[in-house]
N, C-alpha and C positions, 0 to 999 in steps of 0.2 A: 504496464505490459509493453515489452519491446517488440515492435512489429516484425523485425527481421530475425529475432532470435527465438521467438516462441514457436515450438515445434507443433503444437496442436492447439486449436481454439478450445478454451475451457468455459464451460457453462456451470455456474455454481448457484444453488438455490436451496434455502432451508437447511436440512441436514444431509443433503445428497450432493455428490460431485459427479459430473458427467463430462466426458470428453468427446469432441467432434473429430472430423478426419481431414481437415485441410489447414493451410496456413492462415494466420490472422493478417488481414490487410487493412485494418481500420485506421482512421486518422481523425484528429480533432480539428474543427474548423471554427475560426473566430467569426461567426455569423449567427443570427437568430435561429433557434431551432425550429425546423419546419417538418411536418409529417411528410413522408415520401417513401419511395421504394429504397430498400437496402441494396448494397453493392453486389449481393449474391443472388438476387432474385426474390420473388414472393415467398412468404412462409407457407408451408403446407399445413395439413391437419396435425394435431398432436400425435406423436408416435407412442409406442408402448410405455415410454418413460414419462409421457405427458409433456414432451418438449416439441414445440413447433420449429421446424428447420426448413431451410431452402432445399430445393432439389439437389441431390448429390451428397447431402450431409447425412450422417447417422450419429446416434448417441448410444452410450452405454453407461451404466452406473459403475463407478470404480470404488466408491466407499460410502458407507452409511453409518451414521453415529451409533455407537454401541454394538457394532458388529465387526467381525474380523474382515480385514482388507484382503480380498482375493483368497489365495491359498496360503497367505501368511498367518502367523499367530497373533498379529498386532490388531488391537481393537481401536477403531477410529474414534476420534474425540468428538465431543458435543459442540454444537454451535460453530461449525467451521466458518471462517470469515476471510479476511484478506490473504492473498497468497501470490506466488510467482512460480515460473518454470525455469529450470537450469539445464543447459546442455550437459550431457554426461556420456562422453564417448559417442557411440552411435545411438544412444537412448537419451532419456531425460529424467529429471527429478521434479516433482511438483511438491511445493511447500505450502502448508495451510495453517493459519492461526486458529486458536480455540477461544472464542469470546465468552468464557464463563468465569465467574468469580465466586469462590477462589479456584485455584488450580490453573486455569488458562493454559498458556504455553503454546507450542506449535509442533506439528508432525510433518513427516515427509513420506511420499510414495515414489518408488523408483520404477522406471519402465525400461524395457528393451526397445530396440529400434522398431519392432513390430507392434509396440503398444502393450505387450504382455507385462503384467505387474511382477516384478522380481524381488520386491522388498518393501517394507513399511516400518517406520521407526519414529521415536520421539527425538526432537532436537532442542526442545526447551520445556522445562517443567517448573512447577511451584511459582508461577507468576499469576497476575490477575487480569482477567478480561482483555486478552490480547486481540485487538480488533484489526487494525490495518497495519501499515508499515511500508516497506519498500525494498527493492533489490539494489545492491550496490554494484558499481563497475568491477569490483574485485570478487564478485560472486558470493557474497554473503547475503543473508536475509535479515533486515531490521524489523523486529517484532515489537509493536508499540502497545503499551498498557493504556487502555481507555478508562482510567480511574483518576481521581484526584491524587496529585503527587505521583503519578505513574512514571515509569522509566521506559527507555528504549533499550532493548536487548539485541546484541548482534549475534546471530546464530550461523551455524555451518550446515547447509543443506545436505551435505554428505554424512553428517552425524559423527565426524571424526574428532573435531575440536569442540570443547565445551563452550556453551553460550556465555557471553560476557555482558554484564550490565554497563551501559554507557551513560553514567551519571552526568557527564559534562554536557550532554545534549538536552539537559533540563528535566525538571520534574513538573509535569502538568498532565492534563487529560489528553494524552497523545492520540492522534488518529493516524495520518499517513505520513510517509517520508519519501522524498524524491531527490535523487542525487543529480547534481549538475557538474559534469566533469570539466566544463569550460572554466567556470569560476571556482571549482573545487570546493563546493559547499553542498549541504543537504538541507532541502526545504522541509518544513514540518508544519502540519496543521493541528489545530486544537479544537476538540469537540465540546465547546461551551457556547452558551447563547451569546456571550461576549468574548469569544475566543480570539486569539491573535494568529497571525501568520509569521512564522519564524524561519530563520536559517541558522544552521550550525556551520561554523568555519573552523575545521580541524587545524591543529598546529601543523600536522603533516598529512597530506592527502593520502588516504588509504589506511589511516590510523585514527579511529574515532575516540581514542582514550582521553584526549585533551583538546581544548580549543575554546572558541567564543560562541555563546548563544546570542543571537541578535533578533530583534523584532522589527517588523515593518512600521514605519512612522509615516502617516499620511492623513489627509482630511477625511471628512465624512461622505464625500461624493462617491459615485460608482465608477469614476475614472479620474486619472490625474497622475501626478508624479509622487514619488516616495523616496525615503531614505531608510537606511538601516541604523539601528542604535543598539549598543550592547545592553543585554539584560544584566544588571548588577549582581543579582543573586539567582543563578539558574536552579538552585535547590528549591526555590519556591516557598520557603518557610522562614519567617511568619507571613511574608507578603507574597501572594501568587505572582508568578512571572508575568501574567497579563496585566497586572496592576502596577508594575514597577517603573514603566517608562511613560512619562507624560507625552500625549499626542500619538501613542501607538494606536493603530487602526483596529477597530473591532469588527469581527466577522461572526455571523450567526450560525454557529454549528459547523466548523470546518470538517470536511470529510476527505474524499479521495484526492490525491495529488499526483501529477504526472509531468515529467520533463521530457521534451522532445523538440528538435529543430530550434534550439536556443530559446525556447519559450516554456513557461510553467503554467499549467492549468490546475485549478483546484475547485472543489464544489463546496457549497454551504447548504445544509439541509433545512435550516430554519426559514430561509427565504427562497429555496429552490433555484439557486443561481450557480452559474459556472463562471469563474473568474479567470482572466488571462493576465499573467504577469510577464512583462518584457524586461528581463534583467539587463539587456544590453544598453537600454536607455533609461532604466529605472522608472517605468510607467506601468500602470495597471488599468484594466478596463473590464467590462462585462463581456464575456465571450458569447 
């Protein structure tokens, strides 16, 4: 989620999407998590939508699975998961994955500058269990299949261009993707109990059709230095990508991934950890 470009804070839960009314100003800090007050003040009682918000915030339901989106004729998908927002003139577009198998895919909702829904449509179909993914600097959405030998699909939030399967980014149980415009790579997490942390180095930045898939090589400690090694067979068959490089570091259930301030953060659900990767000096640590 890009702090400066997101037009509205988004709250997603279950099969409902709700939008608040102010700019996102969050940041990640490399320090032990401690309970404390949020930057917007104390949370109030649950509102009519069951959401607890600070003073000055409001929420509204914009879409519900199996029902039409606003006054459009589009039916919202089941199991909405990872997503992102895109500036669109004076309004914006919200993209959301569908984490169901089969079908999956991704949909989009278009808003005017006042937050009025002006359209809803499909941008990816006939895929499997699309969980997370990531936004690219050239304003496409990478939708990732969280299944064995899953693909990454590059999609158009405006729904003008057809989605494209990006096989060069590897076939494995994909979770999230985070673009690094400094090194011109895309980081990828893998949702397996012995998953790996990858990066994709495209032949040409801005074109994900070809390039090298690399995996992090490091020791078993929770901090230290690392190197990148090419994955010989990104197709992942007959040998899974996570098992192809000796010494590649194992992570217990890779989940969300985010790049900002020349740092990469990603989470692992199996051990409830947040990892910090420092690509400028090739070190990693617990955040």
